[in-house]
C-alpha positions as CSV (number, residue, x, y, z in Angstrom):
1,M,147.0,84.8,125.5
2,K,144.5,87.5,126.3
3,D,140.8,86.9,126.3
4,V,140.1,90.1,124.4
5,L,141.0,91.9,121.2
6,T,143.3,94.9,121.4
7,V,142.3,97.6,119.0
8,K,144.8,100.3,117.8
9,F,143.8,103.3,115.7
10,F,146.3,105.1,113.6
11,S,145.0,108.4,112.1
12,V,146.4,111.6,110.7
13,D,143.9,113.8,112.4
14,R,143.8,112.4,116.0
15,H,145.2,110.0,118.6
16,L,143.0,107.5,120.3
17,P,144.2,105.2,123.1
18,D,144.4,101.5,122.6
19,M,141.1,99.8,123.4
20,E,140.1,96.3,124.4
21,C,136.8,94.6,123.4
22,D,135.2,91.2,122.7
23,S,134.4,91.9,119.1
24,I,134.8,94.6,116.4
25,C,132.7,95.3,113.3
26,L,134.5,97.0,110.4
27,P,133.1,98.6,107.1
28,V,134.9,96.6,104.4
29,S,135.2,97.2,100.7
30,D,134.8,94.9,97.8
31,N,138.4,94.1,96.8
32,I,137.5,94.1,93.0
33,K,135.4,97.2,92.6
34,G,136.6,99.0,95.8
35,E,133.0,99.8,96.7
36,F,131.4,99.3,100.1
37,S,130.4,95.7,100.5
38,G,129.2,95.5,104.1
39,S,130.4,94.9,107.6
40,Y,132.8,92.3,108.8
41,G,133.0,91.1,112.4
42,I,136.1,90.0,114.2
43,R,136.5,88.1,117.5
44,K,139.4,86.8,119.5
45,G,141.3,84.0,117.8
46,H,140.6,85.4,114.2
47,A,143.1,84.3,111.6
48,N,145.7,86.8,110.6
49,A,144.2,89.1,107.8
50,V,144.3,92.4,106.0
51,F,141.1,94.2,105.1
52,S,140.4,97.2,102.8
53,L,138.1,99.6,104.6
54,K,135.6,102.0,103.2
55,A,134.2,105.1,105.0
56,G,131.7,104.0,107.5
57,K,131.2,103.0,111.2
58,V,133.5,101.0,113.4
59,T,131.8,99.4,116.4
60,L,133.6,97.8,119.4
61,S,131.5,95.6,121.7
62,S,132.0,93.8,125.0
63,N,129.6,91.6,126.9
64,G,127.0,92.2,124.2
65,K,127.1,96.0,124.5
66,T,128.6,98.7,122.3
67,V,131.6,100.2,124.1
68,F,132.9,102.5,121.3
69,E,131.7,103.7,117.9
70,A,133.4,106.0,115.4
71,D,133.0,107.0,111.7
72,I,136.2,106.4,109.8
73,S,137.5,107.3,106.3
74,D,138.8,104.8,103.8
75,G,141.8,102.8,105.0
76,F,142.9,99.4,105.9
77,A,143.0,97.1,109.0
78,T,145.2,94.2,109.9
79,V,144.5,91.4,112.4
80,E,147.4,89.5,114.0
81,N,147.6,87.8,117.4
82,N,144.3,89.2,118.7
83,A,145.3,92.7,117.8
84,V,143.4,94.8,115.2
85,C,145.3,97.8,113.8
86,I,143.1,100.3,111.9
87,T,144.9,102.9,109.7
88,V,142.7,105.7,108.3
89,N,143.0,109.4,107.5
90,S,140.2,110.5,109.9
91,I,138.1,109.3,112.8
92,K,135.1,111.0,114.2
93,E,133.4,109.8,117.4
């Protein structure tokens, strides 16, 4: 098992290469109202999950430093076997 998270972005407007990091922070929505409810952090070993995302900033960090940041549109993310797949309409670095 890898000691990092693999992050994959799927977007209509651009292609980004797969990335690796120690942790990722996602803008999540309240599943009842669909409104922005804050940020959610994920590290290696996180349980399998599906998240509803709201427009906001995604931040990837390694060794305590930000290695990538992007603004995303609404979408969803899945976590499975140390891989985070983010599906959105648009990504802006």
